[in-house]
C-alpha positions in Angstrom: -17.1 12.4 7.1 -17.1 15.4 4.9 -16.3 18.8 5.8 -19.8 20.1 5.5 -20.8 17.6 8.1 -17.6 18.4 10.2 -18.3 22.1 10.4 -22.2 22.1 10.5 -22.8 18.7 12.3 -25.4 17.7 9.8 -25.8 17.6 6.2 -29.5 19.1 5.7 -28.2 22.6 5.7 -30.6 25.6 5.6 -30.0 29.3 5.4 -30.4 30.0 9.1 -27.8 27.2 9.7 -25.3 29.3 7.7 -26.4 32.5 9.6 -25.8 30.6 12.9 -22.4 29.4 11.8 -21.0 32.8 10.8 -22.3 34.2 14.0 -19.7 32.1 15.6 -17.0 34.2 13.9 -14.8 31.1 13.3 -11.6 32.5 11.5 -10.4 31.2 8.3 -7.8 28.2 8.8 -6.1 25.3 7.0 -9.7 23.8 6.3 -12.0 26.7 6.1 -12.4 29.6 3.5 -14.8 32.3 3.0 -15.5 34.0 -0.3 -17.9 36.6 -1.4 -20.5 35.5 -4.0 -19.1 37.8 -6.5 -16.0 35.2 -6.7 -18.5 33.0 -8.5 -17.7 35.1 -11.6 -14.0 34.4 -11.1 -13.7 30.7 -11.7 -9.8 30.9 -11.8 -9.6 32.2 -8.2 -12.0 29.5 -7.1 -10.1 26.8 -8.9 -6.8 28.0 -7.5 -8.2 27.9 -3.9 -9.9 24.5 -4.4 -6.9 22.9 -5.7 -4.9 24.1 -2.9 -7.3 22.4 -0.3 -7.2 19.2 -2.4 -3.4 19.1 -2.5 -3.1 19.8 1.4 -5.6 18.6 3.8 -9.1 19.3 2.2 -11.6 21.7 3.5 -14.7 23.8 3.1 -15.2 26.9 1.0 -18.5 29.0 1.9 -19.1 30.8 -1.4 -21.3 33.7 -0.4 -19.8 35.0 2.8 -17.8 38.3 2.7 -14.5 38.5 4.8 -13.5 40.9 7.8 -9.8 41.0 8.1 -7.6 42.1 10.9 -4.1 43.4 10.2 -0.8 43.7 12.3 1.0 47.0 12.8 2.9 46.6 9.4 -0.5 46.1 7.5 -0.2 42.5 6.9 -3.3 40.3 7.2 -3.4 38.6 10.5 -6.8 37.0 10.7 -9.9 36.6 8.5 -13.4 36.3 10.0 -16.7 36.0 8.2 -18.6 39.2 7.8 -22.1 38.7 6.3 -23.8 36.6 3.7 -23.7 38.0 0.3 -26.8 36.2 -1.5 -26.5 35.6 -5.3 -29.1 35.9 -7.8 -31.1 32.6 -8.9 -29.0 32.7 -12.3 -25.9 31.5 -10.5 -26.5 27.9 -11.0 -24.7 24.9 -9.7 -24.0 23.1 -13.0 -22.1 26.1 -14.6 -20.0 26.4 -11.4 -19.0 22.7 -11.5 -18.3 22.9 -15.2 -16.1 25.9 -14.7 -14.1 24.1 -11.9 -13.9 21.0 -13.9 -12.1 22.5 -16.9 -9.7 24.5 -14.7 -8.4 21.8 -12.2 -6.3 18.9 -13.5 -6.7 16.3 -12.6 -10.4 16.7 -11.5 -10.9 16.5 -7.6 -12.7 13.3 -6.8 -15.5 13.5 -4.3 -15.8 17.4 -4.7 -19.3 18.4 -3.4 -20.9 21.8 -4.4 -24.1 22.2 -2.4 -26.5 25.1 -2.9 -28.2 26.9 -0.1 -31.3 29.0 -1.0 -33.1 31.6 1.1 -36.8 32.5 1.0 -36.2 34.7 -2.1 -34.6 31.8 -3.9 -31.1 33.6 -3.7 -28.2 31.4 -3.5 -24.8 30.6 -1.8 -22.8 27.6 -2.1 -21.0 25.3 0.4 -18.0 23.7 -1.5 -16.7 20.6 0.2 -13.2 19.5 -0.9 -11.7 16.3 0.3 -8.0 15.8 0.8 -7.2 14.2 -2.6 -5.7 10.8 -3.3 -4.8 12.0 -6.8 -2.7 15.0 -5.7 -1.1 17.1 -6.8 -3.7 19.1 -8.7 -3.1 21.9 -11.1 -5.0 25.1 -11.4 -4.2 26.9 -14.8 -0.9 25.0 -15.0 0.3 25.8 -11.5 0.4 23.6 -8.3 -0.9 25.3 -5.1 -1.0 24.3 -1.5 -2.6 26.0 1.6 -0.9 27.3 4.6 -3.4 28.4 7.2 -5.6 30.8 5.3 -3.0 31.6 2.5 -2.6 29.9 -0.8 0.7 29.9 -2.3 2.3 28.1 -5.4 4.3 24.9 -4.4 8.1 24.5 -5.0 9.3 22.0 -7.6 10.6 19.6 -4.7 7.1 19.9 -2.9 5.3 18.8 -6.0 7.8 15.9 -6.6 7.4 14.7 -2.9 3.6 14.8 -3.4 3.7 12.7 -6.5 6.0 10.3 -4.7 4.0 10.1 -1.6 0.8 9.4 -3.5 2.4 7.0 -5.8 3.7 5.0 -2.8 0.3 5.1 -1.2 -1.4 4.0 -4.3 0.8 0.9 -4.6 -0.1 0.0 -1.0 -3.7 0.7 -1.8 -3.4 -1.7 -4.6 -1.9 -4.4 -2.6 -4.1 -4.1 0.6 -7.4 -2.9 -0.8 -7.9 -2.8 -4.6 -6.6 -6.4 -5.4 -8.4 -8.1 -2.7 -11.6 -6.1 -3.4 -11.5 -7.0 -7.1 -11.0 -10.7 -6.3 -14.1 -10.6 -4.0 -16.0 -8.5 -6.5 -15.2 -11.0 -9.3 -16.4 -14.1 -7.3 -19.3 -12.2 -6.2 -20.3 -11.2 -9.9 -20.0 -15.0 -10.8 -22.1 -16.3 -8.1 -24.7 -13.5 -8.6 -24.8 -14.6 -12.2 -25.9 -18.1 -11.1 -28.5 -16.5 -8.8 -26.5 -17.5 -5.7 -26.1 -14.7 -3.3 -22.6 -14.4 -1.9 -21.8 -13.6 1.8 -21.7 -9.8 2.4 -19.3 -10.3 5.1 -16.7 -11.2 2.7 -15.8 -7.6 2.4 -15.2 -7.1 6.2 -11.7 -8.2 6.3 -10.7 -5.8 3.6 -12.8 -2.9 4.5 -11.6 -3.1 8.2 -8.1 -1.7 7.2 -9.3 1.7 8.3 -6.0 3.6 7.4 -6.1 2.5 3.8 -9.9 2.7 3.7 -9.5 6.4 4.7 -7.2 6.9 1.4 -9.7 5.6 -0.9 -11.5 8.0 -3.3 -14.8 9.1 -1.8 -16.9 8.1 -4.9 -15.4 4.5 -5.0 -15.9 4.1 -1.2 -19.5 5.2 -1.4 -20.3 2.8 -4.4 -18.6 -0.1 -2.4 -20.8 0.6 0.5 -23.9 0.9 -1.5 -23.1 -2.4 -3.2 -22.6 -4.2 0.1 -26.0 -2.8 1.5 -27.7 -4.1 -1.6 -26.1 -7.5 -1.2 -27.2 -7.6 2.4 -31.0 -6.9 1.2 -30.6 -9.6 -1.4 -29.2 -12.1 1.1 -32.2 -11.7 3.4 -34.4 -12.2 0.3 -32.6 -15.4 -0.9 -33.8 -17.6 1.9 -37.3 -17.2 1.0 -36.7 -17.6 -2.6 -34.8 -20.8 -2.0 -37.8 -22.1 0.0 -39.8 -21.3 -2.9 -37.7 -23.3 -5.4 -37.4 -26.2 -3.1 -41.1 -26.2 -2.4 -41.8 -26.2 -6.3 -39.4 -29.3 -6.8 -40.6 -31.2 -3.9 -44.3 -30.9 -4.6 -44.0 -31.6 -8.3 -42.0 -34.8 -7.5 -44.4 -35.9 -4.9 -47.5 -35.2 -7.2 -45.8 -37.3 -9.9 -45.5 -40.2 -7.4 -49.0 -39.9 -6.3 -50.2 -39.9 -9.9 -48.1 -42.6 -11.4 -47.2 -44.8 -8.5 -50.2 -44.5 -6.4 -48.5 -43.3 -3.1 -50.9 -42.1 -0.5 -48.6 -40.3 2.0 -49.1 -36.6 2.7 -45.5 -35.7 3.3 -43.4 -34.2 0.4 -40.3 -35.9 -1.1 -36.9 -35.1 0.8 -34.6 -33.8 -2.1 -31.4 -34.9 -0.3 -32.2 -38.6 -1.0 -33.2 -38.2 -4.7 -30.4 -39.9 -6.8 -29.7 -40.1 -10.6 -28.1 -43.5 -11.4 -25.7 -44.3 -14.0 -24.3 -47.3 -15.9 -21.8 -48.9 -16.6 -19.8 -47.0 -14.0 -22.5 -47.0 -11.5 -22.1 -43.4 -10.5 -24.8 -41.6 -8.4 -25.6 -38.0 -8.6 -27.4 -36.6 -5.7 -30.2 -34.2 -6.8 -29.8 -32.3 -3.4 -31.1 -28.8 -2.5 -28.0 -27.2 -3.7 -28.2 -28.8 -7.2 -31.9 -28.4 -7.4 -31.7 -24.6 -6.8 -28.9 -24.3 -9.4 -30.6 -26.2 -12.1 -34.0 -24.7 -11.7 -32.7 -21.2 -11.4 -30.5 -21.3 -14.4 -33.2 -23.1 -16.6 -31.4 -26.6 -17.1 -32.9 -29.9 -17.1 -31.5 -32.8 -15.3 -30.4 -35.0 -18.3 -28.4 -32.2 -20.0 -26.6 -31.2 -16.7 -25.7 -34.8 -16.0 -24.3 -35.5 -19.4 -21.9 -32.6 -18.9 -20.7 -33.8 -15.5 -20.2 -37.6 -16.4 -20.3 -37.6 -20.0 -18.7 -41.1 -20.4 -21.7 -42.6 -18.5 -25.1 -43.4 -19.5 -27.8 -42.2 -17.0 -31.0 -44.3 -16.9 -33.0 -43.5 -14.0 -33.9 -41.4 -11.1 -34.3 -43.1 -7.7 -36.7 -41.4 -5.1 -37.0 -42.9 -1.7 -40.4 -42.3 -0.2 -41.4 -43.9 3.2 -40.2 -47.3 3.1 -40.0 -47.7 -0.6 -37.7 -46.4 -3.4 -39.3 -45.4 -6.7 -37.5 -45.5 -10.0 -38.3 -43.1 -12.9 -36.8 -43.1 -16.4 -34.6 -40.0 -16.7 -36.2 -38.8 -19.9 -39.6 -39.2 -18.2 -38.5 -37.4 -15.2 -37.3 -34.3 -17.3 -40.6 -34.5 -19.3 -43.2 -34.9 -16.8 -41.6 -33.6 -13.5 -38.7 -31.1 -14.2 -40.4 -29.4 -17.1 -43.3 -28.3 -14.6 -40.8 -27.1 -12.2 -39.0 -25.0 -14.6 -42.2 -23.6 -15.7 -43.3 -22.8 -12.2 -40.0 -21.1 -11.5 -40.0 -18.7 -14.4 -43.5 -17.6 -13.7 -43.1 -17.0 -9.9 -43.0 -13.3 -9.2 -40.8 -13.4 -6.2 -38.1 -15.6 -8.1 -38.5 -13.2 -11.0 -37.7 -10.1 -8.9 -34.9 -11.9 -7.0 -33.2 -12.9 -10.4 -33.4 -9.4 -11.8 -31.9 -8.0 -8.5 -29.0 -10.5 -8.7 -28.4 -9.7 -12.3 -28.2 -6.0 -11.7 -25.9 -6.7 -8.6 -23.6 -8.8 -10.8 -23.4 -6.0 -13.4 -22.6 -3.5 -10.7 -19.9 -5.8 -9.3 -18.1 -5.9 -12.9 -18.7 -2.0 -13.0 -16.9 -1.8 -9.5 -13.9 -3.8 -10.8 -13.7 -1.4 -13.8 -13.7 1.6 -11.6 -11.0 0.0 -9.2 -8.9 -0.6 -12.3 -9.2 3.1 -13.2 -7.8 4.1 -9.9 
């Protein structure tokens, strides 16, 4: 949960929500900062504050709310409260703000959210959600800052060193507990999806259930993993009907061939699990079952080419097809030419199968992209 949602209890924020929030007079603290909209024109000051949030515990900056300060008897600031909204003109655009921050904070803060809020006059303020960073420490203009309550101060050398050491140790544990297992799963999924075989979305559960380490993952990576899993679940639901379509095409064309060439009269379709491809001299049998049928038809392979790769020393002569009390034998070349070629043609023309294959290819590519993203971290 980001800080916008934490403070406002939702993510669809309107001008009246901000008015309601500042009316509560919540004082500035470790995770909350108010800045007058005029600070938009002082990106160095903004970058300093944002880097301090990222280096400490994260937080929310409301850029467009002036401050009301209380002081002690010595004139020192004791507390800072919100005063009023200071709306900015329409020319204060989001992209310029993001670019100004990006060039001033090193390394960039991953997962930083800049959310514009506009009133009825199209004037603007900004909610800036800064996550606690997994890449800390961050510099602003070559200085490391941290946040102490509502104050921002430069970090001491030993504090910077400790933060580097802590995050390096955490990264090592993330690699061992999250990144390496995730990469292995994603590689397996990418390969299966490339064969139009939808892997089990539950494969991610054992890794992503490690909530402590999951909480340390960069927001962008976590968001992309969650999206990938959701898309995989959708594809998994679609795969059942696609497989049924492929099996129906194969069974129907094999049965139609037997009716035409062998004169069978039965209404039932051939059962794929009992279709065999026979060989000599070793007398091997390759079962043309549902799994192999799906693989060959979805990847555009004919039976004889596949068989020659699997048992290249043998010569395959015929396909045996049990039907009723009889077993019918078809020359393998004739089976490919008169049966399998029709199956392949129907598969490549089936709109549902076409869409499924496109979706699987996209997800396979996304899996490889996620592996690249993990490597970068």
